[in-house]
C-alpha positions as CSV (number, residue, x, y, z in Angstrom):
1,M,84.2,93.0,80.8
2,L,85.5,93.1,77.2
3,N,87.8,90.0,77.3
4,N,86.6,88.1,80.4
5,K,90.1,88.4,82.0
6,I,90.4,88.8,85.7
7,Y,92.9,90.3,88.1
8,I,93.1,89.4,91.8
9,G,94.9,91.6,94.2
10,K,94.7,93.1,97.7
11,H,93.9,96.6,98.8
12,Q,93.9,98.2,102.2
13,T,91.2,100.9,102.4
14,E,88.4,102.2,104.5
15,D,86.2,102.2,101.4
16,P,85.9,98.8,99.7
17,N,83.9,100.5,96.9
18,D,86.6,103.0,95.9
19,R,87.7,103.2,92.3
20,Y,91.0,101.2,92.9
21,F,91.4,98.3,90.5
22,G,95.0,97.2,91.3
23,S,98.5,98.3,90.8
24,G,100.0,95.5,88.7
25,R,101.7,96.6,85.5
26,V,99.5,94.5,83.2
27,I,96.2,95.5,84.8
28,L,97.2,99.2,84.7
29,E,98.0,98.8,81.0
30,A,94.7,97.2,80.4
31,I,92.8,99.9,82.3
32,K,94.6,102.5,80.2
33,K,93.8,100.7,77.0
34,Y,90.1,99.8,77.7
35,G,89.1,102.5,80.2
36,K,88.0,101.9,83.9
37,E,84.4,101.8,82.7
38,N,85.1,98.4,81.2
39,F,86.2,96.8,84.4
40,V,84.1,95.6,87.3
41,K,85.5,95.3,90.8
42,T,84.2,92.6,93.2
43,V,85.4,92.4,96.8
44,L,86.1,88.7,97.5
45,H,87.2,88.8,101.1
46,V,87.5,91.4,103.9
47,Y,90.2,91.0,106.6
48,D,91.0,92.6,109.9
49,N,94.7,92.5,109.3
50,E,97.3,92.5,106.5
51,N,98.7,89.1,107.5
52,E,95.4,87.3,106.9
53,M,95.0,89.2,103.6
54,N,98.5,88.0,102.5
55,L,97.8,84.4,103.4
56,K,94.7,84.4,101.3
57,E,96.5,86.0,98.4
58,V,99.2,83.4,98.6
59,E,96.5,80.7,98.5
60,I,94.7,82.2,95.5
61,I,97.4,83.6,93.3
62,T,99.6,80.6,92.6
63,K,102.0,79.8,89.8
64,E,99.1,77.9,88.1
65,F,96.8,80.9,88.5
66,I,99.3,83.3,86.9
67,N,99.9,81.0,84.0
68,R,96.2,80.9,83.1
69,P,95.3,82.8,79.9
70,D,92.4,84.6,81.5
71,T,94.3,86.6,84.2
72,Y,96.2,89.9,84.3
73,N,98.2,88.7,87.3
74,I,101.9,88.2,86.5
75,G,103.3,87.3,90.0
76,V,102.3,84.9,92.7
77,G,100.5,86.4,95.7
78,G,101.7,87.3,99.1
79,E,103.5,90.4,100.1
80,G,103.8,92.0,96.7
81,G,106.5,91.8,94.0
82,P,108.0,88.3,94.5
83,H,108.0,87.7,90.8
84,F,110.8,90.2,90.5
85,K,113.2,88.4,92.8
86,G,116.4,87.3,91.1
87,K,116.0,89.9,88.3
88,K,117.7,93.2,87.9
89,H,116.6,96.6,86.7
90,S,118.1,97.7,83.4
91,E,120.8,100.4,83.6
92,E,118.3,102.9,82.1
93,T,115.8,102.1,84.9
94,V,118.5,102.4,87.5
95,N,119.5,105.8,86.2
96,H,115.9,107.0,86.1
97,L,115.3,105.9,89.7
98,K,118.5,107.7,90.8
99,K,117.2,110.9,89.1
100,L,113.9,110.6,90.9
101,R,115.5,109.9,94.2
102,A,117.7,113.0,93.8
103,N,114.6,115.2,93.9
104,Y,113.7,114.0,97.5
105,P,115.5,115.4,100.6
106,P,117.4,112.8,102.6
107,I,115.6,111.2,105.6
108,T,116.9,112.8,108.8
109,E,117.7,110.9,112.0
110,E,114.8,112.9,113.6
111,T,112.4,111.6,111.0
112,R,113.6,108.0,111.4
113,K,113.0,108.3,115.2
114,K,109.5,109.6,114.6
115,L,108.8,106.7,112.2
116,R,110.1,104.1,114.7
117,A,108.0,105.6,117.5
118,K,104.8,105.0,115.3
119,R,105.5,101.3,115.0
120,K,103.3,99.1,117.0
121,P,104.8,95.9,118.5
122,C,103.4,92.7,117.0
123,S,101.2,90.5,119.1
124,E,102.2,86.8,119.6
125,E,99.3,85.9,117.3
126,T,100.5,88.2,114.6
127,K,104.1,86.8,114.9
128,R,102.7,83.3,114.6
129,K,100.7,84.2,111.5
130,I,103.8,85.8,109.9
131,S,105.8,82.7,110.7
132,E,103.1,80.5,109.1
133,T,103.0,82.7,106.0
134,R,106.8,82.5,105.7
135,L,106.8,78.8,106.1
136,K,104.1,78.4,103.4
137,R,106.2,80.6,101.0
138,I,109.3,78.6,101.7
139,A,107.5,75.3,101.1
140,A,106.1,76.7,97.8
141,G,109.6,77.7,96.7
142,L,108.7,81.4,96.6
143,I,111.4,82.4,99.0
144,K,114.6,80.9,100.4
145,N,115.1,80.1,104.0
């Protein structure tokens, strides 16, 4: 509310009125700087599945959108993080991540089997939508075929 900047992102939740404002680095820095009380959240769309949500985010958060001076978004929309593709973490960051990872126990084969068992097979409709999203991203030059 202080500088008229906006941030558009997606969020999966049972409560659209929760206090989540996004996870992008720049929006998080702004919230830390200005305080949550200086931000307003507006739900633009509600979807039944993640694929539809991703399609809308691809449509809204384009290269032109992220280059606007009034947005906190720094990467194009879709499935999260495509703006990082082709870049590498610094050696310092890699070492930090290795230290963090060392604190977690390895994932056992038993755990992997349990996780696989929880997966639901995709319907033909979902497969079609995933394909359409991928084709749109390829056409927009966001990913390589």
